[in-house]
Structure formats: structure tokens, C-alpha cells
C-alpha positions as CSV (number, residue, x, y, z in Angstrom):
1,M,52.1,-13.9,20.6
2,P,47.8,-14.5,19.8
3,D,47.3,-12.7,16.4
4,P,44.9,-9.9,17.6
5,H,42.9,-10.2,13.7
6,C,42.2,-13.9,14.5
7,S,39.1,-12.9,16.5
8,E,37.5,-10.7,18.5
9,S,39.2,-11.7,21.8
10,G,42.1,-12.3,20.2
11,S,42.6,-15.7,21.9
12,F,45.1,-18.7,21.0
13,K,42.1,-21.4,20.4
14,D,40.9,-19.4,17.9
15,V,44.4,-19.6,16.2
16,T,44.3,-22.8,16.4
17,W,41.1,-23.8,15.0
18,T,42.1,-21.6,12.4
19,L,45.2,-23.8,11.6
20,C,43.3,-26.4,11.4
21,F,40.7,-25.3,9.1
22,F,43.0,-24.2,6.9
23,Q,45.1,-27.0,7.1
24,S,42.0,-29.2,6.1
25,F,41.1,-26.6,3.6
26,V,44.3,-27.0,2.1
27,P,46.2,-30.0,2.6
28,V,49.6,-29.1,3.2
29,L,49.4,-25.7,4.2
30,S,51.8,-23.5,6.7
31,L,51.0,-19.8,7.9
32,K,53.5,-18.4,5.5
33,S,51.2,-19.4,2.6
34,M,47.8,-17.7,4.7
35,P,49.2,-13.8,4.8
36,I,46.7,-11.7,6.3
37,V,46.8,-8.8,4.0
38,M,44.4,-5.8,3.2
39,I,41.8,-7.1,0.5
40,S,41.1,-4.7,-2.2
41,E,40.2,-4.1,-5.3
42,S,43.8,-2.6,-6.1
43,L,45.3,-6.0,-4.7
44,L,43.0,-8.8,-6.4
45,L,44.0,-6.7,-9.7
46,R,47.8,-7.8,-9.5
47,D,49.2,-10.4,-11.7
48,G,51.9,-11.6,-8.7
49,L,49.1,-13.9,-6.5
50,K,49.6,-17.3,-6.7
51,P,46.9,-20.2,-7.4
52,G,46.1,-22.0,-3.6
53,V,46.8,-19.1,-1.6
54,I,44.1,-18.0,1.0
55,L,44.6,-14.1,2.0
56,R,42.6,-13.3,5.4
57,D,41.5,-9.9,5.6
58,R,43.1,-7.7,7.7
59,V,39.8,-5.5,8.8
60,L,37.5,-8.1,9.4
61,C,38.5,-11.8,10.9
62,G,36.4,-14.7,9.1
63,F,36.4,-12.6,5.5
64,C,38.6,-14.9,3.4
65,L,39.7,-14.7,-0.1
66,K,41.1,-17.8,-2.2
67,V,43.0,-17.9,-4.9
68,G,42.8,-20.1,-7.8
69,A,44.5,-20.9,-11.2
70,R,41.3,-18.6,-12.9
71,T,38.9,-17.4,-10.4
72,K,39.4,-15.9,-6.8
73,T,36.5,-16.9,-4.5
74,F,35.9,-15.0,-0.7
75,L,35.1,-16.8,1.7
76,V,33.5,-16.4,5.2
77,A,36.0,-18.8,7.7
78,T,35.2,-18.6,11.5
79,S,33.7,-20.7,14.4
80,V,30.3,-20.8,15.9
81,R,30.0,-22.5,19.6
82,G,33.2,-24.4,19.0
83,K,32.3,-25.4,15.5
84,Q,33.9,-24.5,12.1
85,F,31.7,-22.4,10.0
86,R,32.8,-22.2,6.6
87,C,31.1,-20.7,3.6
88,T,31.5,-19.3,-0.1
89,L,30.1,-16.1,-0.7
90,G,31.4,-15.1,-4.0
91,R,33.4,-14.8,-7.4
92,W,35.3,-11.6,-8.0
93,P,34.7,-9.5,-10.1
94,L,31.2,-10.3,-10.1
95,L,31.0,-9.5,-6.2
96,S,33.1,-6.5,-5.8
97,V,35.5,-6.4,-2.4
98,E,33.3,-4.1,-0.6
99,E,30.4,-6.2,-1.2
100,A,32.1,-9.5,0.0
101,R,33.2,-8.0,2.5
102,D,29.7,-6.3,3.6
103,R,27.8,-9.8,3.2
104,A,31.0,-11.2,5.0
105,M,29.6,-9.2,8.1
106,V,26.2,-10.0,7.6
107,L,27.2,-13.6,8.5
108,L,29.8,-13.0,11.3
109,R,27.5,-10.8,13.1
110,D,25.1,-14.0,13.5
111,C,28.5,-16.1,14.2
112,R,29.7,-13.9,16.6
113,R,26.2,-13.6,19.0
114,G,26.5,-17.8,18.6
115,V,23.8,-18.2,16.1
116,V,24.8,-20.4,12.9
117,P,23.8,-18.4,9.9
118,E,22.0,-19.3,6.7
119,R,23.7,-20.0,3.7
120,P,24.4,-17.0,1.7
121,E,22.4,-18.5,-1.2
122,K,19.5,-17.8,0.9
123,V,20.0,-15.0,2.8
124,F,21.0,-12.9,0.0
125,K,20.4,-14.3,-3.2
126,S,16.2,-15.4,-2.4
127,L,15.8,-11.3,-2.1
128,P,14.4,-10.3,-5.1
129,T,16.3,-7.6,-7.3
130,L,15.8,-3.9,-7.3
131,A,13.6,-4.7,-10.8
132,E,11.1,-6.9,-9.5
133,V,10.8,-4.9,-6.3
134,L,9.6,-1.7,-8.2
135,P,6.4,-3.3,-9.9
136,D,5.2,-5.0,-6.8
137,Y,5.1,-2.1,-5.1
138,C,4.2,0.3,-7.9
139,A,0.9,-2.3,-7.8
140,A,1.1,-1.7,-3.6
141,K,0.2,2.0,-4.3
142,K,-2.2,1.3,-6.7
143,L,0.3,3.9,-8.7
144,K,-1.0,5.4,-12.0
145,E,0.5,3.7,-15.3
146,S,2.3,7.1,-16.0
147,S,4.1,7.0,-12.7
148,C,4.9,3.7,-13.0
149,K,6.7,4.8,-16.5
150,R,8.0,7.6,-14.8
151,Y,10.0,5.5,-11.8
152,D,11.2,2.8,-14.5
153,S,12.7,5.2,-16.9
154,F,14.2,6.9,-13.9
155,F,16.0,3.8,-12.3
156,R,17.0,2.8,-15.8
157,T,18.7,6.0,-16.7
158,H,19.9,6.5,-13.1
159,F,20.4,3.2,-10.9
160,A,20.5,1.0,-14.3
161,E,23.2,-1.5,-12.4
162,W,21.5,-1.7,-9.1
163,L,18.1,-3.5,-10.7
164,K,19.3,-7.0,-11.3
165,R,21.0,-6.6,-7.9
166,P,19.4,-8.1,-4.8
167,V,17.7,-5.3,-2.7
168,D,19.6,-6.1,0.1
169,D,22.6,-4.8,-1.5
170,L,21.0,-1.6,-1.5
171,R,23.1,-1.6,2.1
172,Q,26.5,-1.3,0.2
173,R,28.7,1.1,0.5
174,S,29.2,1.4,-3.4
175,F,25.3,2.0,-3.5
176,A,26.0,5.3,-0.7
177,E,28.7,6.6,-3.3
178,H,26.3,6.1,-5.9
179,C,24.0,8.0,-4.4
180,H,26.1,10.7,-3.6
181,Q,27.6,11.3,-6.5
182,F,23.9,11.4,-8.3
183,A,22.8,14.1,-5.9
184,Q,25.9,15.9,-6.3
185,T,25.7,15.6,-10.3
186,K,22.2,16.4,-11.3
187,G,19.4,18.9,-10.6
188,A,17.6,19.6,-7.6
189,A,13.8,18.4,-8.8
190,L,15.9,14.7,-10.0
191,V,17.8,14.6,-7.1
192,E,14.5,15.2,-4.9
193,L,12.7,12.7,-7.7
194,G,15.4,10.5,-6.4
195,R,15.5,10.6,-2.7
196,G,11.5,10.5,-2.6
197,V,11.0,7.3,-4.8
198,M,14.3,5.5,-3.3
199,G,13.0,6.2,0.4
200,A,9.8,5.2,-0.4
201,I,10.6,1.7,-2.2
202,I,13.5,1.2,1.0
203,K,10.6,1.7,3.4
204,Y,8.1,-0.8,1.1
205,V,11.1,-3.7,1.1
206,N,11.8,-3.3,5.0
207,A,8.1,-3.4,5.6
208,V,7.8,-6.7,3.3
209,H,10.8,-8.7,3.4
210,G,11.8,-7.9,6.9
211,L,15.2,-6.0,6.5
212,D,16.3,-2.8,7.8
213,L,17.7,-0.7,4.8
214,T,18.0,2.7,5.2
215,T,18.3,5.6,2.1
216,P,21.6,7.1,1.9
217,F,20.0,10.2,0.9
218,T,18.7,10.8,4.9
219,K,22.6,10.5,5.6
220,L,23.3,12.3,2.8
221,A,21.0,15.3,3.9
222,A,22.3,15.0,7.6
223,A,25.4,15.8,6.2
224,G,24.6,18.6,4.5
225,L,26.0,16.6,1.0
226,M,22.1,17.4,-0.5
227,P,21.3,20.5,-2.9
228,E,18.8,23.0,-1.9
229,R,15.3,21.2,-2.6
230,A,13.4,22.4,-6.1
231,K,12.0,25.6,-5.9
232,P,8.4,26.3,-7.5
233,R,8.3,27.7,-10.8
234,P,7.6,31.4,-10.9
235,R,4.5,32.3,-13.0
236,T,5.2,34.1,-15.7
237,L,1.6,35.0,-16.7
238,E,-0.7,37.8,-15.2
239,I,-4.2,38.8,-15.2
240,S,-2.8,42.0,-16.7
241,D,-1.6,39.9,-19.7
242,L,-5.0,38.1,-20.4
243,P,-6.3,40.5,-22.8
244,T,-3.2,40.1,-25.1
245,W,-3.2,36.1,-24.4
246,K,-6.7,36.2,-25.8
247,C,-5.8,37.9,-28.9
248,A,-3.2,35.9,-29.4
249,V,-5.1,32.4,-28.4
250,D,-8.2,33.8,-31.0
251,T,-6.1,33.1,-33.9
252,L,-5.3,29.6,-33.3
253,P,-7.6,27.1,-34.9
254,E,-10.7,25.7,-32.7
255,P,-9.5,22.6,-31.3
256,Q,-6.3,24.3,-29.5
257,R,-8.1,27.6,-28.8
258,D,-11.0,25.6,-27.3
259,C,-8.5,23.5,-25.0
260,L,-6.6,26.6,-23.9
261,M,-9.7,28.1,-23.0
262,L,-11.3,24.9,-21.3
263,L,-7.8,25.2,-19.7
264,L,-8.4,28.5,-18.1
265,Y,-12.0,28.0,-17.1
266,T,-11.3,24.8,-15.3
267,G,-8.4,24.5,-13.6
268,L,-7.4,21.2,-14.8
269,R,-3.9,20.0,-15.2
270,R,-3.1,19.7,-18.5
271,N,-2.9,15.7,-18.9
272,E,-6.7,16.2,-17.3
273,C,-7.9,18.4,-20.1
274,G,-6.2,16.9,-23.0
275,G,-7.1,13.5,-22.4
276,L,-10.8,14.3,-22.1
277,T,-13.3,11.5,-23.7
278,R,-16.9,11.9,-24.8
279,E,-18.3,9.5,-21.8
280,Q,-16.5,11.9,-19.1
281,V,-18.9,14.7,-20.3
282,D,-22.5,14.4,-18.7
283,F,-24.8,17.3,-20.2
284,E,-27.8,15.5,-18.5
285,K,-26.4,15.9,-15.2
286,G,-24.3,18.6,-16.0
287,L,-20.9,17.2,-14.7
288,L,-17.5,17.0,-16.2
289,T,-15.7,13.9,-14.5
290,I,-11.8,12.9,-14.6
291,P,-11.3,9.6,-13.0
292,M,-7.9,9.6,-13.0
293,T,-5.9,12.5,-11.4
294,K,-2.8,13.3,-9.9
295,N,-4.1,12.8,-6.5
296,G,-5.5,9.3,-7.4
297,K,-9.1,10.2,-6.3
298,P,-11.5,11.3,-9.2
299,H,-12.7,14.6,-9.7
300,S,-15.9,16.2,-10.9
301,L,-16.7,19.7,-12.0
302,P,-20.0,21.0,-12.8
303,I,-20.8,22.5,-16.5
304,T,-21.3,26.2,-16.4
305,P,-22.6,27.9,-19.6
306,L,-19.2,29.0,-20.6
307,M,-17.9,25.2,-20.6
308,D,-21.3,24.0,-22.2
309,A,-20.3,26.2,-25.1
310,I,-16.9,24.0,-25.9
311,L,-17.9,21.2,-24.5
312,R,-20.8,21.2,-26.5
313,R,-18.8,22.1,-29.6
314,R,-16.5,19.6,-28.8
315,C,-18.3,16.7,-28.1
316,N,-20.9,17.3,-31.4
317,G,-20.6,13.9,-33.5
318,L,-18.2,11.9,-31.3
319,A,-18.4,7.8,-30.5
320,V,-18.5,7.8,-26.6
321,S,-14.5,6.5,-26.0
322,Q,-13.2,9.3,-28.7
323,K,-11.0,12.3,-27.3
324,L,-12.4,15.5,-27.5
325,F,-8.9,17.1,-28.4
326,K,-7.4,14.5,-30.5
327,G,-4.7,15.9,-32.8
328,V,-4.1,18.5,-29.9
329,S,-0.6,18.4,-28.5
330,V,-0.7,19.8,-25.2
331,E,2.9,19.8,-24.9
332,H,3.1,22.7,-27.7
333,L,-0.1,24.1,-26.9
334,A,2.0,27.2,-25.2
335,E,4.8,27.6,-27.8
336,M,2.2,27.7,-30.9
337,A,0.1,30.4,-28.6
338,M,3.3,32.2,-27.7
339,R,4.3,32.2,-31.3
340,A,0.6,33.9,-32.3
341,G,1.5,36.8,-29.8
342,A,1.0,35.2,-26.7
343,P,3.1,36.7,-23.6
344,K,5.7,33.9,-22.6
345,F,3.6,31.5,-20.5
346,M,3.4,27.8,-19.7
347,L,-0.1,25.7,-19.2
348,H,0.0,25.5,-15.7
349,D,0.2,29.2,-15.3
350,L,-3.4,29.0,-16.2
351,R,-4.4,26.7,-13.1
352,K,-2.7,29.4,-11.0
353,L,-4.8,32.3,-12.7
354,H,-7.7,30.4,-11.9
355,A,-6.9,29.6,-8.5
356,S,-5.7,33.9,-8.0
357,A,-8.9,34.9,-9.8
358,G,-11.2,32.7,-7.2
359,N,-9.2,34.2,-4.6
360,A,-9.3,37.6,-5.7
361,Q,-13.1,37.0,-6.2
362,G,-13.0,36.0,-2.2
363,V,-14.3,32.1,-2.9
364,S,-13.5,30.4,0.3
365,E,-10.4,28.0,0.4
366,P,-12.4,24.7,1.0
367,A,-14.5,25.6,-2.5
368,L,-11.0,26.2,-4.1
369,R,-9.4,23.1,-2.8
370,A,-12.5,21.3,-4.1
371,L,-12.2,23.0,-7.5
372,L,-8.7,22.6,-8.1
373,N,-9.0,18.6,-6.2
374,H,-6.5,19.4,-4.0
375,T,-5.8,17.4,-1.0
376,P,-5.6,19.3,2.4
377,P,-2.5,18.3,4.4
378,K,-2.4,15.6,6.8
379,R,-2.3,17.9,10.0
380,D,-5.8,20.0,8.7
381,T,-7.9,18.2,10.0
382,L,-11.1,20.0,9.9
383,N,-10.3,20.4,5.7
384,R,-9.4,17.0,5.3
385,H,-12.1,15.1,7.0
386,Y,-15.4,17.3,7.9
387,I,-15.8,19.7,5.6
388,E,-17.3,18.8,2.6
389,T,-18.0,21.3,-0.5
390,P,-21.4,20.5,-2.2
391,M,-21.9,20.7,-5.9
392,P,-24.2,23.8,-6.0
393,T,-21.3,25.6,-3.8
394,M,-18.5,24.7,-6.9
395,Q,-20.7,25.6,-9.6
396,Q,-21.3,29.2,-7.6
397,A,-17.9,29.2,-7.1
398,L,-16.9,28.6,-10.6
399,E,-19.2,30.9,-12.4
400,I,-17.4,34.0,-10.2
401,I,-14.2,33.0,-11.0
402,Q,-15.0,32.4,-15.2
403,S,-16.7,35.3,-14.5
404,Y,-13.8,37.3,-13.7
405,L,-11.6,36.0,-15.7
406,S,-13.7,36.1,-19.0
407,A,-13.7,40.0,-18.1
408,Q,-10.6,40.5,-17.7
409,C,-9.6,38.8,-20.9
410,S,-11.6,41.1,-23.0
411,L,-10.7,44.2,-20.9
412,F,-9.2,45.6,-23.2
413,G,-9.8,43.6,-26.3
């Protein structure tokens, strides 16, 4: 009877070819020395495998393992349009069984279609590694240096074993299992970051290198194996807390006090405010400019009287490139204020309070978006492409917000 594992059709012709191939490969080789087995990691770990034996895989016809005196080598042995085709995939344990089987499937798929595949070194080794793709992706997307460092740290911490491997290895089952374990053991925010970054890089790789990789996180989500999405952190500082907060802030050293008040009055993000330099403040034009922001767009705010007093105090005697808040650690500002008696809060609460104050005072949504440098959703064509908020309107809205916040801070002070 024909061996059903020798080919898709199980024909005698393939059996005959298999015998001819292995007789040419190993001169004196009988059927007894070519057992059909389930090639697995546990099998390769056994000590009883005899050198010179070639094992055929029970699951994937054409996938073989040659056992040497010191090495175990994965092979593909089949025929294409009646001609023998054989090639070496790699050695174990540098290449796992699952990875070798997946690579064999890529080559055998072409063979079954009657197409002679390229050699494995061209199919697999010519592709860049994940470590090589990552900087190219960051450069193509024009990401900020801080984002590039964050992504690099993320992959080195959580996907280090995949960084030095060709990107095509991301289709392996072992990678999907790694993603599953990552999703089940890490926090929701970290998993959300990994899901987004991995999906974006895979799309980039597919577009640049003509691959058809899919992110395992999509299948995990469809199967209900992803954690719930991270929820926004609740605001802990309320408008009613501002008098107590202001009393505590007033006891801090002047640079720290000025930084906190500027954060409240402008709604800037902490890194945008903490990294301000003298050249970003133009008193003649009355503009405070942030060239690099979270959404990648430059952001300008009009300098109001309340801001002017703080900025002139901080800019006094500074060179063009010097920082306004040199020596101020924005990571510890909130903690300093709380030690001085302020209610529990995070610096981002000041940005949220700024937005809430604008909404309470009737500032329009387009003006609030402009003040906070928020990009409208893609579906919001009106605000995204048509409505622009002129600088005089922004200044008027900003003065309304600051006046309200200043009054609340001194309400019971």
C-alpha cells in the first residue's frame, strides 16, 4: 500500500522518488533506516538517535531530520514537476522544531504549486531582524526620540529573544504563544502598548518587505484572551481643592511654584512645560511655542498677563538655549506639593482642570482643542480640516480660563 504521508496524493511515484532520493543522499539506506515519526523537541532530546539516520515527519510530508554524530539538521526533501528538490533549513537547537516546520511549510507550499522555491538563505536570512526594523520604522514615522527609546526599551524587556531573529519568524507559533503569555501576565496598559506597537510594526514590515504577517494579538482578542483595555486614570484634584492646593504650592521654592502654576494656567503636558527654553518664549510677539509635542505638531500659546509675570521671572538672565526650569524635577513636583499639604493629585490633573474650567466657562470645543493641542478624530472632518481658531480667540479663551482658575485658587485663601 502507498504511504499516505509521502505526498498529498499518496502515490507510488512519490514513494519511489523518496527511495531514490534517500539512496542518493545516503548510499546504503533501506526503508528501515528511514522511519516516519513525529519530529518533536522531546524526540530530539533523546539519546537513542543513531547517527546517519534520516527521520521523516509524520505530520508534514517532505519535512525531514538528518541525525549526525554531533548535529541534527532539518531538511526539506520533495519533488517539483518531477525533479528532486532538497535543501537544508538549519540545525537544532538554533532552530526549534516548530520554527523549522513552519519554514518547511513556506517552501513546500511553493513546491505543491509546481514552483521551485528560492533557497532558504534567500527566503529567510535576507530579511532584516526585528532589531533592524525598529529604527527604520521609527525614522519612517518620524517618531520623537523619547518614543523611540520607549519602544526600544519595551522590546528589549519583553521581546528580547525575537530582536535578533528575522521578521518572518514572527509568523511562528512560538511567537504567538509568547504574545499570549505576555497578554495574560502583564498589566492592561502595557499590553495595550504592546498590541499597538507590534501591530504597527507588522504593518510596516508587510508593506516594505512584501510579507503577509498577522499580529497574534488580533486573534487573541477575537478569542477573548486579551485583558480589558486600560481605563483613563480618574482625576483626583477637583476645583474645590484649589484653595488648599494653592496654599501648599505657595510654600514651595520659586522655580517649583512657578512650574506648577504655569502648568495650571496653560494646560501644558509636564514634559512640555518642564523642558521650556528661553528661545521658546517670544515676548515681542507674545507667543510661547512648543516645537515638539505628543501629536508631532508644533503648538503655540498666546502669553497672557498671568503667564507673562511667571515667564519674565524665569527668563531673567537666561541664555537662548537655557531651560526655564533647570533643576526642577517634574516627576517629583506633585510629591513635593503633597508633602507641603496639597491634596493628593497628579500633574495631569492640572491639565484636566484647565479643560474643565474652560468647559465650565463656556469656551467652545474648537478653542479648547486649540489650547490643549488636541487633534480631532479622523471622522470629525469639520474640526479636522475646516475650523481654525485664530490667536486672538485663543488668547481670549485662555484669559477666561486663567481668570476663573485664579479666582478659585484664592476663593478661601
